[in-house]
Every structure is written in C-alpha cells, then in structure tokens.
MOPAC internal coordinates of N, CA, C and O (Angstrom, degrees):
PM7 1SCF
backbone

  N    0.0000 0     0.00 0     0.00 0    0    0    0
  C    1.4446 1     0.00 0     0.00 0    1    0    0
  C    1.5296 1   107.74 1     0.00 0    2    1    0
  O    1.2310 1   120.33 1   -45.76 1    3    2    1
  N    1.3287 1   116.98 1   134.24 1    3    2    1
  C    1.4646 1   119.30 1  -178.51 1    5    3    2
  C    1.5278 1   110.93 1   -75.94 1    6    5    3
  O    1.2310 1   121.42 1   -16.97 1    7    6    5
  N    1.3261 1   114.89 1   163.03 1    7    6    5
  C    1.4572 1   121.28 1  -173.01 1    9    7    6
  C    1.5268 1   112.38 1   -63.20 1   10    9    7
  O    1.2310 1   119.88 1   141.71 1   11   10    9
  N    1.3268 1   117.84 1   -38.29 1   11   10    9
  C    1.4628 1   120.22 1  -179.67 1   13   11   10
  C    1.5284 1   111.22 1   -63.59 1   14   13   11
  O    1.2310 1   120.62 1   140.50 1   15   14   13
  N    1.3151 1   116.42 1   -39.50 1   15   14   13
  C    1.4617 1   120.01 1   179.74 1   17   15   14
  C    1.5351 1   109.87 1   -68.26 1   18   17   15
  O    1.2310 1   120.36 1   142.37 1   19   18   17
  N    1.3275 1   116.92 1   -37.63 1   19   18   17
  C    1.4650 1   120.94 1   178.05 1   21   19   18
  C    1.5295 1   110.46 1   -63.86 1   22   21   19
  O    1.2310 1   120.84 1   133.94 1   23   22   21
  N    1.3298 1   116.00 1   -46.06 1   23   22   21
  C    1.4695 1   120.27 1   180.00 1   25   23   22
  C    1.5251 1   109.95 1   -62.34 1   26   25   23
  O    1.2310 1   120.25 1   137.61 1   27   26   25
  N    1.3277 1   117.13 1   -42.39 1   27   26   25
  C    1.4603 1   120.82 1   179.19 1   29   27   26
  C    1.5251 1   110.87 1   -62.08 1   30   29   27
  O    1.2310 1   120.01 1   132.88 1   31   30   29
  N    1.3156 1   117.59 1   -47.12 1   31   30   29
  C    1.4637 1   120.45 1  -179.51 1   33   31   30
  C    1.5335 1   110.96 1   -62.11 1   34   33   31
  O    1.2310 1   120.17 1   138.25 1   35   34   33
  N    1.3185 1   117.28 1   -41.75 1   35   34   33
  C    1.4564 1   120.35 1   178.75 1   37   35   34
  C    1.5325 1   110.70 1   -65.68 1   38   37   35
  O    1.2310 1   120.38 1   139.13 1   39   38   37
  N    1.3200 1   116.88 1   -40.87 1   39   38   37
  C    1.4676 1   120.65 1   178.34 1   41   39   38
  C    1.5319 1   110.60 1   -63.90 1   42   41   39
  O    1.2310 1   120.14 1   141.20 1   43   42   41
  N    1.3178 1   117.33 1   -38.80 1   43   42   41
  C    1.4678 1   121.02 1   177.58 1   45   43   42
  C    1.5220 1   110.56 1   -65.31 1   46   45   43
  O    1.2310 1   120.87 1   142.84 1   47   46   45
  N    1.3245 1   115.95 1   -37.16 1   47   46   45
  C    1.4680 1   120.06 1   179.12 1   49   47   46
  C    1.5258 1   111.24 1   -68.66 1   50   49   47
  O    1.2310 1   120.16 1   148.27 1   51   50   49
  N    1.3254 1   117.30 1   -31.73 1   51   50   49
  C    1.4560 1   122.22 1  -176.32 1   53   51   50
  C    1.5292 1   113.07 1   -93.93 1   54   53   51
  O    1.2310 1   120.15 1  -177.73 1   55   54   53
  N    1.3308 1   117.31 1     2.27 1   55   54   53
  C    1.4739 1   119.04 1  -175.94 1   57   55   54
  C    1.5239 1   111.37 1   -64.86 1   58   57   55
  O    1.2310 1   121.66 1   -27.59 1   59   58   57
  N    1.3226 1   114.43 1   152.41 1   59   58   57
  C    1.4540 1   120.28 1   178.51 1   61   59   58
  C    1.5167 1   109.93 1   -78.53 1   62   61   59
  O    1.2310 1   120.74 1   -18.41 1   63   62   61
  N    1.3112 1   116.18 1   161.59 1   63   62   61
  C    1.4663 1   123.24 1  -177.43 1   65   63   62
  C    1.5329 1   111.91 1   -54.83 1   66   65   63
  O    1.2310 1   120.90 1   140.37 1   67   66   65
  N    1.3390 1   115.88 1   -39.63 1   67   66   65
  C    1.4646 1   119.57 1  -175.12 1   69   67   66
  C    1.5273 1   113.90 1   -89.18 1   70   69   67
  O    1.2310 1   119.55 1  -175.86 1   71   70   69
  N    1.3332 1   118.46 1     4.14 1   71   70   69
  C    1.4633 1   122.12 1   178.58 1   73   71   70
  C    1.5219 1   110.14 1   -96.47 1   74   73   71
  O    1.2310 1   121.18 1   -33.97 1   75   74   73
  N    1.3198 1   115.35 1   146.03 1   75   74   73
  C    1.4675 1   120.66 1   176.46 1   77   75   74
  C    1.5301 1   108.61 1  -102.94 1   78   77   75
  O    1.2310 1   121.01 1    -9.66 1   79   78   77
  N    1.3188 1   115.67 1   170.34 1   79   78   77
  C    1.4575 1   119.91 1   176.15 1   81   79   78
  C    1.5281 1   109.94 1   -60.76 1   82   81   79
  O    1.2310 1   120.39 1   142.89 1   83   82   81
  N    1.3281 1   116.86 1   -37.11 1   83   82   81
  C    1.4652 1   120.20 1   179.46 1   85   83   82
  C    1.5301 1   110.45 1   -64.17 1   86   85   83
  O    1.2310 1   119.91 1   141.29 1   87   86   85
  N    1.3268 1   117.78 1   -38.71 1   87   86   85
  C    1.4702 1   120.99 1   176.51 1   89   87   86
  C    1.5300 1   110.45 1   -58.75 1   90   89   87
  O    1.2310 1   120.79 1   138.40 1   91   90   89
  N    1.3151 1   116.10 1   -41.60 1   91   90   89
  C    1.4686 1   121.07 1   179.83 1   93   91   90
  C    1.5252 1   109.83 1   -65.73 1   94   93   91
  O    1.2310 1   120.35 1   136.03 1   95   94   93
  N    1.3303 1   116.93 1   -43.97 1   95   94   93
  C    1.4618 1   120.39 1   178.14 1   97   95   94
  C    1.5232 1   110.95 1   -59.07 1   98   97   95
  O    1.2310 1   120.65 1   136.10 1   99   98   97
  N    1.3278 1   116.36 1   -43.90 1   99   98   97
  C    1.4617 1   120.40 1  -179.96 1  101   99   98
  C    1.5305 1   111.51 1   -65.41 1  102  101   99
  O    1.2310 1   120.48 1   141.53 1  103  102  101
  N    1.3225 1   116.69 1   -38.47 1  103  102  101
  C    1.4628 1   120.78 1   178.08 1  105  103  102
  C    1.5363 1   110.28 1   -62.96 1  106  105  103
  O    1.2310 1   120.54 1   135.13 1  107  106  105
  N    1.3299 1   116.57 1   -44.87 1  107  106  105
  C    1.4624 1   120.06 1  -179.24 1  109  107  106
  C    1.5296 1   111.02 1   -70.34 1  110  109  107
  O    1.2310 1   120.35 1   147.95 1  111  110  109
  N    1.3318 1   116.93 1   -32.05 1  111  110  109
  C    1.4662 1   119.79 1   175.53 1  113  111  110
  C    1.5337 1   109.45 1   -65.83 1  114  113  111
  O    1.2310 1   120.37 1   137.46 1  115  114  113
  N    1.3240 1   116.90 1   -42.54 1  115  114  113
  C    1.4667 1   120.95 1   178.99 1  117  115  114
  C    1.5222 1   112.48 1   -63.83 1  118  117  115
  O    1.2310 1   120.47 1   153.21 1  119  118  117
  N    1.3173 1   116.70 1   -26.79 1  119  118  117
  C    1.4671 1   120.31 1   177.12 1  121  119  118
  C    1.5331 1   111.55 1   -86.60 1  122  121  119
  O    1.2310 1   120.92 1  -175.73 1  123  122  121
  N    1.3276 1   115.85 1     4.27 1  123  122  121
  C    1.4740 1   123.75 1   176.75 1  125  123  122
  C    1.5230 1   113.75 1    65.61 1  126  125  123
  O    1.2310 1   120.50 1  -152.07 1  127  126  125
  N    1.3264 1   116.64 1    27.93 1  127  126  125
  C    1.4662 1   119.77 1   175.55 1  129  127  126
  C    1.5288 1   109.81 1   -73.16 1  130  129  127
  O    1.2310 1   120.96 1   136.39 1  131  130  129
  N    1.3239 1   115.77 1   -43.61 1  131  130  129
  C    1.4665 1   122.44 1   176.69 1  133  131  130
  C    1.5191 1   109.17 1  -160.08 1  134  133  131
  O    1.2310 1   121.00 1    -9.98 1  135  134  133
  N    1.3394 1   115.70 1   170.02 1  135  134  133
  C    1.4567 1   120.11 1   176.85 1  137  135  134
  C    1.5288 1   108.77 1   -81.08 1  138  137  135
  O    1.2310 1   121.02 1   -14.63 1  139  138  137
  N    1.3084 1   115.66 1   165.37 1  139  138  137
  C    1.4647 1   119.75 1   178.49 1  141  139  138
  C    1.5243 1   110.47 1   -60.72 1  142  141  139
  O    1.2310 1   120.47 1   140.76 1  143  142  141
  N    1.3159 1   116.70 1   -39.24 1  143  142  141
  C    1.4712 1   120.96 1   178.93 1  145  143  142
  C    1.5316 1   110.83 1   -62.02 1  146  145  143
  O    1.2310 1   120.51 1   135.07 1  147  146  145
  N    1.3266 1   116.63 1   -44.93 1  147  146  145
  C    1.4650 1   120.30 1   178.11 1  149  147  146
  C    1.5261 1   110.89 1   -64.80 1  150  149  147
  O    1.2310 1   120.60 1   141.11 1  151  150  149
  N    1.3290 1   116.46 1   -38.89 1  151  150  149
  C    1.4580 1   120.98 1   178.87 1  153  151  150
  C    1.5156 1   112.24 1   -62.91 1  154  153  151
  O    1.2310 1   120.83 1   137.65 1  155  154  153
  N    1.3344 1   116.01 1   -42.35 1  155  154  153
  C    1.4667 1   119.86 1   178.22 1  157  155  154
  C    1.5158 1   110.86 1   -64.23 1  158  157  155
  O    1.2310 1   120.37 1   143.61 1  159  158  157
  N    1.3361 1   116.89 1   -36.39 1  159  158  157
  C    1.4671 1   120.86 1   177.38 1  161  159  158
  C    1.5333 1   110.06 1   -64.68 1  162  161  159
  O    1.2310 1   120.45 1   136.60 1  163  162  161
  N    1.3290 1   116.74 1   -43.40 1  163  162  161
  C    1.4681 1   120.60 1   178.81 1  165  163  162
  C    1.5313 1   110.70 1   -64.74 1  166  165  163
  O    1.2310 1   120.68 1   140.35 1  167  166  165
  N    1.3198 1   116.31 1   -39.65 1  167  166  165
  C    1.4653 1   121.11 1   178.25 1  169  167  166
  C    1.5283 1   110.09 1   -61.25 1  170  169  167
  O    1.2310 1   121.03 1   137.22 1  171  170  169
  N    1.3197 1   115.63 1   -42.78 1  171  170  169
  C    1.4643 1   120.93 1   178.44 1  173  171  170
  C    1.5244 1   110.83 1   -62.39 1  174  173  171
  O    1.2310 1   120.80 1   137.85 1  175  174  173
  N    1.3403 1   116.08 1   -42.15 1  175  174  173
  C    1.4731 1   120.30 1   178.22 1  177  175  174
  C    1.5258 1   111.03 1   -62.95 1  178  177  175
  O    1.2310 1   120.44 1   138.43 1  179  178  177
  N    1.3362 1   116.76 1   -41.57 1  179  178  177
  C    1.4693 1   119.94 1   178.64 1  181  179  178
  C    1.5260 1   111.11 1   -63.69 1  182  181  179
  O    1.2310 1   120.34 1   144.40 1  183  182  181
  N    1.3228 1   116.95 1   -35.60 1  183  182  181
  C    1.4722 1   120.08 1   175.82 1  185  183  182
  C    1.5255 1   110.75 1   -66.18 1  186  185  183
  O    1.2310 1   120.64 1   134.85 1  187  186  185
  N    1.3309 1   116.38 1   -45.15 1  187  186  185
  C    1.4657 1   121.00 1  -179.27 1  189  187  186
  C    1.5231 1   111.51 1   -63.63 1  190  189  187
  O    1.2310 1   120.55 1   146.45 1  191  190  189
  N    1.3189 1   116.54 1   -33.55 1  191  190  189
  C    1.4676 1   121.24 1   179.27 1  193  191  190
  C    1.5261 1   111.68 1   -84.76 1  194  193  191
  O    1.2310 1   120.71 1  -176.61 1  195  194  193
  N    1.3351 1   116.25 1     3.39 1  195  194  193
  C    1.4712 1   124.57 1   176.40 1  197  195  194
  C    1.5248 1   113.63 1    63.01 1  198  197  195
  O    1.2310 1   120.42 1  -144.92 1  199  198  197
  N    1.3389 1   116.81 1    35.08 1  199  198  197
  C    1.4577 1   120.80 1   173.41 1  201  199  198
  C    1.5210 1   110.43 1   -90.22 1  202  201  199
  O    1.2310 1   120.39 1   156.44 1  203  202  201
  N    1.3424 1   116.86 1   -23.56 1  203  202  201
  C    1.4590 1   121.36 1   179.46 1  205  203  202
  C    1.5248 1   110.20 1  -138.03 1  206  205  203
  O    1.2310 1   121.60 1   -21.58 1  207  206  205
  N    1.3377 1   114.54 1   158.42 1  207  206  205
  C    1.4642 1   121.27 1   170.58 1  209  207  206
  C    1.5253 1   106.26 1  -107.88 1  210  209  207
  O    1.2310 1   119.37 1    23.53 1  211  210  209
  N    1.2938 1   118.80 1  -156.47 1  211  210  209
  C    1.4652 1   120.98 1  -177.09 1  213  211  210
  C    1.5294 1   112.97 1   -57.86 1  214  213  211
  O    1.2310 1   119.44 1   130.89 1  215  214  213
  N    1.3173 1   118.68 1   -49.11 1  215  214  213
  C    1.4725 1   120.60 1  -178.52 1  217  215  214
  C    1.5206 1   113.41 1  -139.19 1  218  217  215
  O    1.2310 1   120.13 1  -153.90 1  219  218  217
  N    1.3261 1   117.35 1    26.10 1  219  218  217
  C    1.4636 1   119.32 1   176.89 1  221  219  218
  C    1.5302 1   110.38 1  -153.95 1  222  221  219
  O    1.2310 1   121.38 1   -13.67 1  223  222  221
  N    1.3164 1   114.97 1   166.33 1  223  222  221
  C    1.4586 1   120.33 1   177.21 1  225  223  222
  C    1.5234 1   109.81 1   -88.16 1  226  225  223
  O    1.2310 1   120.95 1   -33.01 1  227  226  225
  N    1.3084 1   115.80 1   146.99 1  227  226  225
  C    1.4598 1   121.03 1   173.91 1  229  227  226
  C    1.5306 1   107.26 1   -83.02 1  230  229  227
  O    1.2310 1   120.31 1    -7.84 1  231  230  229
  N    1.3070 1   117.02 1   172.16 1  231  230  229
  C    1.4655 1   120.69 1   177.02 1  233  231  230
  C    1.5299 1   109.90 1   -59.30 1  234  233  231
  O    1.2310 1   120.78 1   140.21 1  235  234  233
  N    1.3156 1   116.12 1   -39.79 1  235  234  233
  C    1.4641 1   121.99 1   177.08 1  237  235  234
  C    1.5337 1   110.33 1   -60.79 1  238  237  235
  O    1.2310 1   120.42 1   138.58 1  239  238  237
  N    1.3334 1   116.81 1   -41.42 1  239  238  237
  C    1.4533 1   122.09 1   179.50 1  241  239  238
  C    1.5218 1   112.36 1   -68.59 1  242  241  239
  O    1.2310 1   120.79 1   139.35 1  243  242  241
  N    1.3222 1   116.10 1   -40.65 1  243  242  241
  C    1.4669 1   120.93 1   179.14 1  245  243  242
  C    1.5302 1   109.96 1   -63.10 1  246  245  243
  O    1.2310 1   120.61 1   135.60 1  247  246  245
  N    1.3218 1   116.43 1   -44.40 1  247  246  245
  C    1.4641 1   121.53 1   179.74 1  249  247  246
  C    1.5269 1   110.80 1   -61.50 1  250  249  247
  O    1.2310 1   120.64 1   134.13 1  251  250  249
  N    1.3304 1   116.38 1   -45.87 1  251  250  249
  C    1.4620 1   120.02 1   179.66 1  253  251  250
  C    1.5225 1   111.01 1   -66.00 1  254  253  251
  O    1.2310 1   119.93 1   140.58 1  255  254  253
  N    1.3160 1   117.75 1   -39.42 1  255  254  253
  C    1.4634 1   121.24 1   178.95 1  257  255  254
  C    1.5277 1   110.86 1   -61.11 1  258  257  255
  O    1.2310 1   120.20 1   140.70 1  259  258  257
  N    1.3273 1   117.21 1   -39.30 1  259  258  257
  C    1.4687 1   120.60 1   177.35 1  261  259  258
  C    1.5279 1   110.90 1   -64.58 1  262  261  259
  O    1.2310 1   120.68 1   139.79 1  263  262  261
  N    1.3378 1   116.30 1   -40.21 1  263  262  261
  C    1.4650 1   120.58 1   177.24 1  265  263  262
  C    1.5324 1   111.07 1   -64.30 1  266  265  263
  O    1.2310 1   120.82 1   138.20 1  267  266  265
  N    1.3257 1   116.03 1   -41.80 1  267  266  265
  C    1.4679 1   121.16 1   179.04 1  269  267  266
  C    1.5225 1   110.06 1   -63.78 1  270  269  267
  O    1.2310 1   120.30 1   138.41 1  271  270  269
  N    1.3169 1   117.04 1   -41.59 1  271  270  269
  C    1.4598 1   120.86 1   179.14 1  273  271  270
  C    1.5249 1   110.42 1   -59.88 1  274  273  271
  O    1.2310 1   120.14 1   136.94 1  275  274  273
  N    1.3328 1   117.34 1   -43.06 1  275  274  273
  C    1.4634 1   121.35 1   177.81 1  277  275  274
  C    1.5239 1   110.98 1   -65.14 1  278  277  275
  O    1.2310 1   120.81 1   141.16 1  279  278  277
  N    1.3261 1   116.05 1   -38.84 1  279  278  277
  C    1.4670 1   120.86 1   178.79 1  281  279  278
  C    1.5286 1   110.96 1   -61.91 1  282  281  279
  O    1.2310 1   120.47 1   138.52 1  283  282  281
  N    1.3353 1   116.71 1   -41.48 1  283  282  281
  C    1.4605 1   121.12 1  -179.33 1  285  283  282
  C    1.5175 1   112.86 1   -73.33 1  286  285  283
  O    1.2310 1   119.96 1   156.28 1  287  286  285
  N    1.3187 1   117.69 1   -23.72 1  287  286  285
  C    1.4683 1   121.01 1   179.24 1  289  287  286
  C    1.5174 1   111.68 1   -73.16 1  290  289  287
  O    1.2310 1   120.30 1   155.30 1  291  290  289
  N    1.3131 1   117.03 1   -24.70 1  291  290  289
  C    1.4719 1   120.84 1  -177.22 1  293  291  290
  C    1.4990 1   111.69 1   -76.37 1  294  293  291
  O    1.2310 1   120.10 1   180.00 1  295  294  293

C-alpha cells in the first residue's frame, strides 16, 4: 500500500464524529499531500478493497489503520 493511501486511511480512522470523509480529503489536500481528484481516487480504491464503507471504516480497515499507526510511531 502506498504512503498516501496509508495516511488517508489513518486520517479517516482518526476523524472526529462531526467530520465527513470529504472534510478529511479537503484537509489532506490543503496540506498538499494530494489533490482532491487523487484523494477521491484513493477513497474509491479503499472502498473497493473493503477497508471503508460510505462513511465509516470496516473492521478490516480499523485493524489496518491500527497497524499503520504503529508503523508511523516507529
């Protein structure tokens, strides 16, 4: 999995209750990680790989996000 997809999945896992996936995409776009178009493509890939549903992470996504968080802490 590429670094941008990992960062996106972790950001989705850490989002606040009142934030949407689009809010997260816009935040990451503002930080110049990727463009909104690239972010939407990554979001679509995460859905196809069954890491996320419409507005939440699946159990598979939550597990991977925890692993990614540990990877980034090292």
